[in-house]
C-alpha positions in Angstrom: -28.0 -1.3 20.0 -26.4 1.2 17.7 -23.3 0.8 15.6 -21.1 3.6 14.4 -20.9 3.6 10.7 -18.1 5.4 9.0 -19.2 6.2 5.4 -16.8 5.5 2.6 -18.4 8.0 0.3 -18.7 11.5 1.6 -19.7 15.0 0.5 -17.3 17.5 -0.9 -17.0 19.3 2.5 -15.6 16.2 4.2 -13.2 15.7 1.3 -11.9 19.2 1.7 -11.3 18.6 5.4 -9.6 15.3 4.7 -7.1 17.1 2.5 -6.6 19.8 5.1 -8.3 22.5 3.0 -11.3 24.8 3.4 -14.1 24.1 1.0 -13.5 27.3 -0.9 -9.8 26.5 -1.3 -10.5 22.9 -2.4 -13.0 24.1 -5.0 -10.4 26.5 -6.2 -7.8 23.8 -6.6 -10.2 21.1 -7.9 -9.4 21.6 -11.6 -5.7 21.1 -10.9 -6.4 18.1 -8.7 -8.6 16.6 -11.5 -5.8 17.3 -14.1 -3.5 15.1 -11.9 -6.0 12.3 -11.7 -8.0 13.1 -8.6 -11.1 10.8 -8.3 -14.4 12.2 -9.6 -17.5 12.1 -7.5 -20.1 9.4 -7.8 -22.5 10.3 -10.6 -25.6 9.4 -8.6 -24.9 10.8 -5.1 -22.2 13.4 -5.9 -20.2 12.0 -3.0 -16.5 11.2 -3.2 -14.9 7.7 -2.4 -12.5 8.2 0.5 -10.6 5.1 -0.4 -10.0 6.3 -4.0 -8.8 9.6 -2.5 -6.4 7.8 -0.2 -5.0 5.9 -3.1 -4.6 9.1 -5.1 -2.7 10.7 -2.2 -0.5 7.6 -1.9 0.3 7.7 -5.6 1.6 11.2 -5.1 4.4 9.8 -3.0 5.8 6.8 -4.9 9.0 6.7 -2.9 6.9 6.2 0.3 4.2 4.0 -1.3 5.8 2.1 -4.3 3.0 -0.3 -4.5 0.6 2.4 -5.8 0.4 3.5 -9.4 2.2 6.4 -11.0 0.5 9.7 -10.2 0.5 10.9 -13.7 -1.6 8.0 -15.0 -4.9 6.9 -13.5 -5.7 3.2 -14.1 -9.1 3.0 -15.6 -11.1 0.3 -17.3 -10.3 1.7 -20.6 -6.5 1.6 -19.8 -6.8 -2.0 -18.7 -8.6 -3.0 -21.8 -6.1 -1.2 -24.0 -3.3 -3.1 -22.2 -5.0 -6.4 -22.6 -5.7 -5.8 -26.3 -2.1 -4.8 -26.9 -0.9 -8.0 -25.2 -3.2 -10.1 -27.4 -2.0 -8.4 -30.6 1.6 -8.9 -29.5 0.9 -12.6 -29.0 -0.4 -13.0 -32.5 2.4 -13.7 -34.9 2.6 -13.4 -38.6 3.3 -17.1 -39.0 -0.1 -18.0 -37.8 -1.4 -20.8 -40.1 -5.0 -19.8 -39.7 -6.0 -17.9 -42.9 -8.7 -15.9 -41.4 -6.3 -14.4 -38.8 -3.9 -13.5 -41.6 -6.7 -11.8 -43.5 -7.7 -10.0 -40.4 -4.2 -8.7 -39.8 -3.8 -7.7 -43.4 -7.1 -5.8 -43.3 -6.0 -4.0 -40.1 -2.8 -3.0 -41.9 -4.8 -1.9 -45.0 -3.2 -4.6 -47.2 -4.8 -6.9 -49.7 -4.0 -10.6 -49.8 
């Protein structure tokens, strides 16, 4: 018994076809696609994640797919960490009675206590 397997990660030729482009045209447009947040290939296989590409395409049409992220800003681990750290800093208030946290805030601001 054989099962049809539809791979999620595919070579660049398949990505070009999925976008309705020839390989040559896709390679020509790739720098602009990357500038707009197009997914990068897997560092091991060199293949592209079709689901990531579909999400990129959805994000290009926010009026049709409002649940996706803004096309001008890819959500990365770094972006998530920055958001979480900013939220933690915002939660910390200056009236914190713990002296070490006050000293830490002062040091971050470049002040001496």
